[in-house]
C-alpha positions as CSV (number, residue, x, y, z in Angstrom):
1,X,114.4,-161.5,8.3
2,X,115.3,-163.5,4.8
3,X,119.1,-163.7,4.3
4,X,120.8,-165.2,1.7
5,X,120.8,-168.7,3.8
6,X,117.5,-168.7,4.7
7,X,115.7,-167.6,1.3
8,X,115.2,-170.8,-0.8
9,X,113.3,-172.3,2.4
10,X,111.5,-169.2,2.5
11,X,110.3,-168.9,-0.9
12,X,109.7,-173.1,-0.7
13,X,107.7,-172.6,2.3
14,X,105.9,-170.0,0.1
15,X,105.4,-172.2,-2.6
16,X,104.0,-174.5,-0.1
17,X,101.1,-172.0,1.1
18,X,100.4,-169.9,-1.9
19,X,100.4,-169.9,-5.6
20,X,103.4,-168.7,-6.4
21,X,104.6,-166.9,-10.4
22,X,107.3,-168.7,-11.6
23,X,109.3,-165.9,-12.9
24,X,110.9,-162.7,-11.5
25,X,110.4,-159.3,-12.8
26,X,112.8,-156.6,-11.5
27,X,114.0,-158.8,-8.8
28,X,110.0,-159.6,-7.4
29,X,108.3,-162.6,-7.7
30,X,104.5,-162.4,-7.1
31,X,102.1,-164.3,-5.4
32,X,98.7,-165.2,-4.4
33,X,95.8,-167.2,-2.6
34,X,98.2,-167.4,0.4
35,X,96.5,-168.8,3.6
36,X,96.2,-167.7,7.3
37,X,98.0,-170.7,7.9
38,X,100.9,-169.7,5.7
39,X,101.1,-166.5,7.1
40,X,101.6,-167.8,10.6
41,X,104.1,-170.2,9.4
42,X,106.2,-167.8,7.4
43,X,106.4,-165.4,10.7
44,X,106.9,-168.4,12.9
45,X,109.9,-169.2,10.8
46,X,111.3,-165.8,10.7
47,X,110.5,-165.2,7.2
48,X,107.9,-162.8,7.1
49,X,108.8,-160.2,9.6
50,X,105.6,-159.1,11.7
51,X,106.7,-155.1,11.0
52,X,106.6,-155.7,7.4
53,X,104.1,-153.7,5.6
54,X,103.5,-152.5,1.9
55,X,103.8,-148.6,1.5
56,X,100.2,-147.8,3.5
57,X,99.0,-151.0,3.9
58,X,98.4,-152.6,7.5
59,X,101.8,-154.2,9.1
60,X,101.6,-158.0,9.1
61,X,101.1,-158.1,13.1
62,X,98.1,-156.4,12.3
63,X,96.5,-158.4,9.2
64,X,97.4,-161.5,12.1
65,X,95.1,-159.5,14.7
66,X,92.8,-158.1,12.5
67,X,91.9,-162.1,10.7
68,X,91.7,-163.5,14.2
69,X,89.8,-161.3,16.0
70,X,87.1,-161.4,12.9
71,X,87.4,-164.9,12.4
72,X,88.2,-164.8,8.9
73,X,90.7,-167.2,9.0
74,X,89.2,-169.4,6.1
75,X,87.7,-166.7,4.0
76,X,90.6,-164.2,3.9
77,X,93.6,-164.5,1.4
78,X,96.6,-162.9,1.0
79,X,98.9,-161.8,-1.8
80,X,102.1,-159.9,-2.6
81,X,105.6,-160.7,-3.6
82,X,108.6,-161.9,-2.8
83,X,112.0,-159.8,-3.0
84,X,115.1,-162.4,-4.9
85,X,117.9,-163.6,-2.6
86,X,120.8,-161.4,-4.5
87,X,119.1,-157.8,-3.4
88,X,119.7,-156.0,-0.4
89,X,116.1,-155.7,0.6
90,X,115.2,-159.0,0.3
91,X,111.7,-159.8,2.1
92,X,108.4,-161.1,1.6
93,X,105.5,-158.2,1.3
94,X,101.9,-158.4,1.9
95,X,100.5,-156.3,-1.0
96,X,96.7,-156.9,0.3
97,X,93.8,-159.6,0.7
98,X,91.6,-161.6,-1.5
99,X,88.7,-164.2,-1.3
100,X,88.0,-167.5,-3.5
101,X,84.9,-166.1,-6.1
102,X,82.8,-168.9,-4.3
103,X,83.5,-167.1,-0.7
104,X,80.8,-165.4,1.0
105,X,81.0,-163.1,3.8
106,X,77.9,-161.9,5.9
107,X,77.3,-157.9,6.4
108,X,79.0,-157.7,9.3
109,X,82.3,-159.4,8.0
110,X,82.5,-156.9,5.1
111,X,82.0,-154.1,7.0
112,X,85.0,-154.9,9.3
113,X,87.2,-155.3,6.2
114,X,86.0,-152.2,4.5
115,X,86.6,-150.1,7.4
116,X,90.1,-152.1,8.2
117,X,91.3,-151.6,4.6
118,X,90.3,-147.8,4.4
119,X,92.6,-146.1,2.0
120,X,93.4,-149.0,0.4
121,X,94.1,-148.5,-3.4
122,X,92.1,-150.8,-4.8
123,X,89.0,-152.1,-3.3
124,X,86.4,-154.9,-4.6
125,X,84.0,-156.9,-3.0
126,X,83.1,-159.7,-5.4
127,X,85.1,-161.1,-5.5
128,X,87.0,-159.7,-2.7
129,X,90.3,-158.0,-3.5
130,X,92.2,-155.5,-2.0
131,X,95.5,-154.1,-2.9
132,X,97.6,-151.1,-1.5
133,X,100.5,-150.4,-4.3
């Protein structure tokens, strides 16, 4: 859980594992290209809650299980936002997944991703970009 006391450490760790926007808009700061390792570290340090979810997106624990079960740790990256420390609802949220433009997926991997991400507000295959509003 993010508190005022640990927020800066969480933000710094997010910066270590993702590309973080340099500005806050409406109290939130976007990030992209968060590695699976980064997600695991954020969870391990209790900066990212396993039951956190963006609206109808999968919960963090579901993302972790899906990525591990499909061996996508080195292919899929996450995007989302962090809520500033002075807000009562401070948190790190995952809005979806993405992949580098050069990442190639097998048919089975794409089917698994499509099935798991059914219902996303945006779903693009090339490059992979999945988003829940």
